[in-house]
C-alpha positions in Angstrom: -68.2 6.4 27.4 -70.4 4.7 24.8 -69.9 5.9 21.3 -68.7 5.0 17.8 -65.3 6.6 17.9 -62.2 4.6 17.1 -59.0 3.6 18.9 -55.7 3.5 16.9 -55.4 0.7 14.4 -53.2 -2.2 15.6 -51.6 -3.3 12.3 -51.1 -0.3 10.1 -51.6 3.4 9.4 -55.2 3.6 8.5 -58.6 4.0 10.3 -59.1 1.5 13.1 -62.5 0.7 11.7 -60.8 -1.3 9.0 -59.7 -4.0 11.4 -62.3 -6.7 12.0 -61.8 -10.2 13.4 -58.3 -11.7 13.7 -56.3 -9.8 11.0 -59.2 -9.5 8.5 -60.2 -6.2 7.0 -63.6 -4.6 6.5 -64.5 -1.3 4.9 -63.1 1.8 6.6 -66.6 3.3 6.8 -67.9 0.4 9.0 -69.2 1.4 12.4 -69.7 -0.8 15.4 -71.0 0.5 18.7 -68.5 0.0 21.6 -67.1 1.4 24.7 -63.7 3.2 24.5 -61.5 4.1 27.4 -57.9 4.4 28.4 -55.6 3.3 31.3 -52.2 4.8 31.4 -50.6 4.4 27.9 -53.2 1.7 26.9 -56.1 2.3 24.6 -59.0 -0.1 25.3 -62.2 -1.1 23.6 -65.1 -3.3 24.8 -67.7 -4.7 22.5 -70.3 -7.4 23.1 -73.8 -8.7 22.8 -76.1 -11.2 24.3 -79.3 -12.6 22.7 -82.1 -14.5 24.5 -83.8 -16.5 21.7 -86.8 -18.7 21.1 -86.0 -20.9 18.1 -88.6 -22.9 16.1 -87.3 -24.7 13.1 -89.9 -26.1 10.7 -90.4 -29.2 8.6 -90.0 -32.9 9.6 -86.5 -32.4 11.0 -87.2 -29.1 12.7 -87.0 -28.7 16.5 -87.5 -25.8 18.9 -85.4 -24.5 21.8 -85.0 -21.5 24.0 -81.4 -20.5 24.6 -78.9 -17.6 24.8 -75.9 -16.8 22.6 -73.3 -14.2 23.3 -69.9 -12.7 22.5 -67.7 -10.3 24.5 -64.5 -8.7 23.2 -61.9 -6.6 25.0 -59.1 -5.1 22.9 -56.1 -3.1 24.1 -53.1 -1.5 22.4 -50.2 0.9 23.1 -47.1 2.3 21.4 -44.0 0.2 22.2 -40.5 -0.2 20.7 -41.3 2.1 17.8 -44.4 0.2 16.8 -47.8 -0.9 18.2 -48.4 -3.7 20.7 -51.9 -5.2 20.6 -53.8 -7.6 22.9 -57.1 -9.2 21.8 -59.5 -11.3 23.9 -62.9 -12.6 23.1 -65.2 -14.9 25.1 -68.6 -16.5 24.7 -71.1 -18.0 27.1 -72.5 -20.3 24.4 -71.4 -23.5 26.1 -74.2 -22.9 28.6 -76.7 -23.8 25.8 -75.4 -27.4 25.9 -73.1 -29.5 23.6 -75.8 -30.0 21.0 -76.1 -26.2 20.4 -79.4 -25.0 18.9 -81.6 -26.3 16.1 -80.8 -24.8 12.6 -82.0 -26.6 9.5 -79.4 -27.5 6.9 -76.5 -26.7 9.3 -73.6 -29.2 9.5 -70.2 -29.4 11.1 -68.4 -30.7 14.2 -69.7 -33.2 16.8 -71.4 -33.0 20.2 -69.8 -36.2 21.8 -66.9 -37.2 19.6 -69.1 -39.9 18.0 -72.1 -38.4 16.4 -72.1 -35.4 14.0 -74.2 -32.3 14.5 -76.8 -32.2 11.7 -79.5 -29.5 11.5 -77.9 -27.9 14.5 -75.4 -25.1 15.1 -72.6 -26.0 17.5 -72.0 -23.6 20.5 -68.8 -21.5 20.3 -66.0 -22.1 22.8 -65.8 -20.0 25.9 -62.4 -18.9 24.8 -62.9 -17.5 21.3 -59.7 -15.4 21.0 -56.6 -14.8 23.2 -54.1 -13.2 21.0 -51.2 -10.7 20.8 -49.8 -8.7 17.9 -47.0 -6.4 17.1 -46.7 -4.1 14.1 -43.9 -1.9 12.9 -44.3 1.0 10.5 -41.9 1.1 7.5 -42.7 4.5 6.1 -44.4 5.3 2.8 -47.7 3.7 3.9 -46.1 0.4 4.6 -46.0 -1.8 7.7 -45.3 -5.3 8.8 -47.0 -7.2 11.6 -47.1 -10.4 13.6 -50.1 -12.1 15.3 -50.1 -15.1 17.6 -53.3 -16.6 19.1 -54.3 -19.5 21.4 -57.0 -19.5 20.3 -56.9 -17.1 17.3 -58.0 -16.7 13.7 -55.7 -17.4 10.7 -55.5 -15.5 7.5 -58.3 -17.4 5.8 -61.7 -16.0 4.7 -63.6 -12.8 5.3 -64.2 -11.3 8.7 -66.2 -13.9 10.7 -70.0 -13.4 10.6 -70.1 -12.3 14.2 -68.0 -9.3 13.2 -69.6 -8.3 9.9 -72.2 -5.6 10.3 -74.1 -7.3 7.5 -74.5 -10.4 9.7 -74.1 -9.5 13.3 -77.7 -8.6 13.9 -78.9 -11.9 12.5 -79.2 -14.5 15.4 -78.7 -17.4 13.0 -75.2 -18.7 12.0 -74.8 -19.0 8.2 -75.1 -22.5 6.8 -72.1 -21.6 4.7 -70.0 -21.1 7.8 -67.8 -24.1 7.3 -66.9 -23.0 3.8 -66.0 -19.4 4.7 -65.0 -18.5 8.2 -65.1 -21.6 10.5 -61.4 -21.2 11.4 -62.1 -18.1 13.5 -61.6 -20.3 16.6 -58.3 -22.1 16.1 -56.1 -23.4 18.9 -52.7 -22.3 17.7 -52.2 -19.5 15.1 -49.1 -17.7 13.9 -49.6 -15.0 11.3 -47.1 -12.6 9.5 -48.3 -9.8 7.3 -47.2 -6.9 5.2 -49.3 -3.8 4.4 -48.6 -1.6 1.4 -51.0 1.3 1.0 -54.5 -0.2 0.6 -53.2 -3.8 0.2 -52.5 -6.4 2.8 -50.7 -9.7 2.4 -50.9 -12.1 5.3 -50.0 -15.8 5.8 -50.6 -18.1 8.7 -49.6 -21.5 10.1 -52.2 -23.0 12.4 -53.9 -26.1 13.8 -56.3 -27.5 11.3 -58.5 -29.5 13.7 -61.7 -27.8 14.7 -62.4 -27.4 18.5 -63.6 -30.5 20.2 -66.9 -31.0 22.1 -65.4 -29.6 25.4 -66.2 -26.0 24.9 -64.7 -24.7 28.2 -61.1 -25.7 27.8 -58.0 -24.5 25.9 -56.7 -27.2 23.5 -53.1 -27.9 22.7 -51.6 -25.9 19.8 -50.3 -27.5 16.6 -49.0 -26.1 13.4 -50.0 -28.6 10.7 -52.0 -26.3 8.3 -51.3 -23.1 6.4 -53.1 -20.3 4.6 -52.5 -17.1 2.7 -54.7 -14.1 1.9 -54.6 -10.9 -0.1 -56.9 -8.0 0.9 -57.6 -4.8 -0.9 -59.6 -1.7 0.3 -59.8 0.6 -2.8 -61.7 3.3 -0.8 -63.6 3.7 2.4 -66.6 1.8 1.4 -65.2 -1.4 -0.1 -63.2 -4.4 1.2 -62.1 -7.3 -1.0 -60.2 -10.5 -0.1 -59.1 -13.7 -1.6 -57.6 -16.5 0.4 -56.4 -20.1 0.2 -55.9 -22.6 3.0 -54.8 -26.2 3.6 -56.5 -27.7 6.6 -55.1 -30.9 8.0 -57.7 -33.2 9.4 -60.2 -30.5 10.4 -63.1 -32.9 11.3 -62.8 -35.1 14.4 -65.1 -37.6 12.8 -63.1 -37.7 9.5 -59.5 -37.8 10.8 -58.0 -39.0 7.5 -59.6 -36.2 5.4 -57.9 -32.9 4.7 -59.4 -29.9 3.0 -58.1 -27.3 0.6 -60.2 -24.2 1.0 -60.6 -21.2 -1.3 -62.6 -18.1 -0.4 -63.4 -14.8 -2.2 -65.5 -12.0 -0.7 -66.5 -8.4 -1.3 -68.0 -6.1 1.4 -69.7 -2.8 0.6 -70.5 -0.4 3.4 -72.3 3.0 3.2 -72.9 5.6 5.9 -75.8 8.0 5.2 -77.8 10.6 7.2 -80.2 7.8 8.2 -77.6 5.3 9.3 -75.4 2.4 8.1 -76.0 -0.1 5.2 -73.7 -3.0 4.5 -73.8 -5.9 2.0 -71.5 -8.9 1.8 -71.0 -11.4 -1.0 -68.8 -14.4 -0.4 -67.9 -17.7 -2.1 -66.1 -20.6 -0.5 -64.9 -23.9 -1.9 -63.9 -26.9 0.1 -62.0 -29.7 -1.7 -61.8 -32.8 0.4 -58.6 -34.9 0.2 -59.6 -37.6 -0.6 -63.0 -36.6 -1.9 -65.0 -34.1 -4.0 -65.2 -30.4 -4.0 -68.3 -28.5 -2.7 -69.2 -24.8 -3.0 -71.0 -22.3 -0.9 -72.3 -18.8 -1.9 -73.6 -16.2 0.5 -75.2 -12.8 0.0 -76.3 -10.8 3.0 -77.3 -7.3 3.8 -78.2 -5.2 6.9 -79.6 -1.7 7.3 -79.7 0.3 10.5 -81.8 3.5 10.6 -81.0 6.0 13.3 -79.9 3.3 15.8 -83.6 2.4 16.2 -84.7 0.2 13.2 -82.4 -2.7 12.0 -83.3 -4.8 9.0 -81.3 -7.8 7.8 -81.5 -10.4 5.1 -79.4 -13.4 3.9 -79.5 -15.8 0.9 -77.3 -18.9 0.8 -76.7 -21.5 -1.9 -74.6 -24.4 -0.5 -73.6 -27.9 -1.6 -74.0 -30.1 1.5 -72.6 -33.6 1.8 -73.0 -34.2 5.6 -76.8 -34.0 6.0 -77.2 -37.8 6.6 -75.4 -40.4 8.7 -73.8 -43.6 7.4 -77.0 -45.7 8.1 -79.2 -43.5 5.9 -79.7 -44.4 2.2 -79.2 -40.7 1.3 -75.7 -40.7 2.9 -72.6 -40.0 0.8 -74.0 -37.5 -1.7 -73.8 -33.8 -2.0 -77.1 -31.9 -2.2 -77.6 -28.3 -3.3 -79.7 -26.5 -0.7 -80.8 -22.9 -0.4 -81.9 -20.7 2.4 -83.5 -17.3 2.6 -83.7 -15.3 5.8 -85.1 -11.9 6.7 -85.5 -10.1 10.0 -86.0 -6.9 12.0 -84.9 -5.5 15.3 -86.4 -2.5 17.1 -84.0 -0.8 19.5 -85.3 1.1 22.5 -83.7 4.3 23.8 -80.2 3.7 25.0 -80.0 2.9 28.7 -77.0 2.4 31.0 -74.7 2.9 27.9 -76.3 -0.2 26.3 -78.7 -0.8 23.5 -81.8 -3.0 24.1 -83.8 -4.4 21.3 -86.5 -6.9 20.4 -86.5 -8.7 17.1 -87.6 -11.6 15.0 -86.4 -13.5 11.9 -88.1 -15.8 9.4 -86.2 -18.4 7.2 -87.3 -20.5 4.3 -85.3 -23.6 3.4 -85.3 -24.7 -0.2 -84.3 -28.4 -0.7 -84.3 -30.6 -3.8 -87.1 -33.1 -4.4 -84.8 -35.9 -3.2 -84.7 -34.4 0.3 -88.4 -33.3 0.6 -89.3 -36.6 2.2 -86.8 -35.9 4.9 -87.2 -32.2 5.3 -90.7 -31.4 3.9 -91.4 -29.0 1.0 -89.9 -25.5 1.8 -89.9 -25.7 5.6 -90.4 -22.3 7.3 -88.5 -21.5 10.6 -88.5 -18.5 12.9 -86.8 -17.0 15.8 -88.0 -14.4 18.4 -85.3 -12.7 20.5 -84.3 -10.0 22.9 -80.9 -8.4 22.2 -78.5 -6.4 24.4 -75.3 -4.9 23.0 -72.8 -2.3 23.9 
C-alpha cells in the first residue's frame, strides 16, 4: 500500500526516517511518500519520481529544451546473523535526455564527450545510481557498527544528496553548488565502515575519486584511491547536523592531474505540523584543488508541503565558480562569485493508482558580477514548467 510509514532502519536502533541517501542522516521527523511491502522475511520499500520538463534558460548563454528526469529506488532489509542485512538499489532514466544533459545557467562539472566540459548545463545521472549492500550489528546501550559496500554507491561525504532531501526533491533544478557538496553520490567503488553511539554517527569511506564518465549506461571499474570521514549528530527529531572531509583523487576527467580536498558542513531542520511538512537545509562546501586555489559554495533551501496538495520550494546559492569558460576564452582561469535565487510551486491532484500527480513551475534569477554580464546578460531570468509523478 501507499503511505508514509517506515520500515526498520538498516544501520542502527532509531527511526528509519533518519536514513537518507547512502549512509547519510536526515531529521527523524522527515517524511517521504513511498510504497512499503514485505516478502517472506524481507521488508521492502519503493520510492520514485519522474518529471516531464520544459526548460527555458535566459540571458545570452541560455538555451531551452524539453526533457524528462527520473529516479527510482528499491530498498530491502531483513534480520540476519544477529544484525540487519540491507540491500539498496537506485536507477535513473536520465541518460535518455542525451549526453549534454539539460540547460542550467551557471552549472559546471563533468564532460559530455571526454574532450569538452559541460558549462551552463546539468549532466544526466547514470542509469545505475546505487547498487549497494550493508550489514549492521547492534552492540547494546544505543550503539551499533555497520559496513556498506557499493558499486556504485555513496561515500561518507556531505549531506544527503539533493534528490533525497525533502527541502530539494520537489525542485526540478540541480543545485549549482552540487559539485561542492554531494557530487560523490554516484561513485563506482565505495567501502564504508561506521559506528553509532546514541545520536552520533561516525563513518569513514574509501572510494574511487573519479566522477562517472560520459557513458551513462555502464558500470565502471571500482578503484580505492580516495577517502573521507564524517560525523553526524541528530540532537532531536527535527534537526540533523553533519561535518565531513574528503580527499578526491583526480575527480575530473578533463583535469586528471588535479586532486581535491573537500570540506562540507550542513544543518537540516524539519518540522511536521497539522498542515504538512516544512524542511530547511543550510550547507557549506569548500573545494581545495591540488594544485590550485580553494573555492566555496553556500546553499540555503526550503520546502513546504501543505496537506499533500500544495508544495512550495525556494533556494539561494552563493558559489565561487572557476570553470565557466574554456581555455580559448579571455575570462578563463579565474574564479567568479555567482548567485542564484529560485522559487517554485507544485499543485498535486488527488492521489490516483497509489501515485501522486502534480503540475508545477519554477523561476530562477541568476546574479553575476559585472565582469560576466557581457557573457551572461544582466540578471538573466529562467523558468521551468513541469509535470511530476511520484510514489
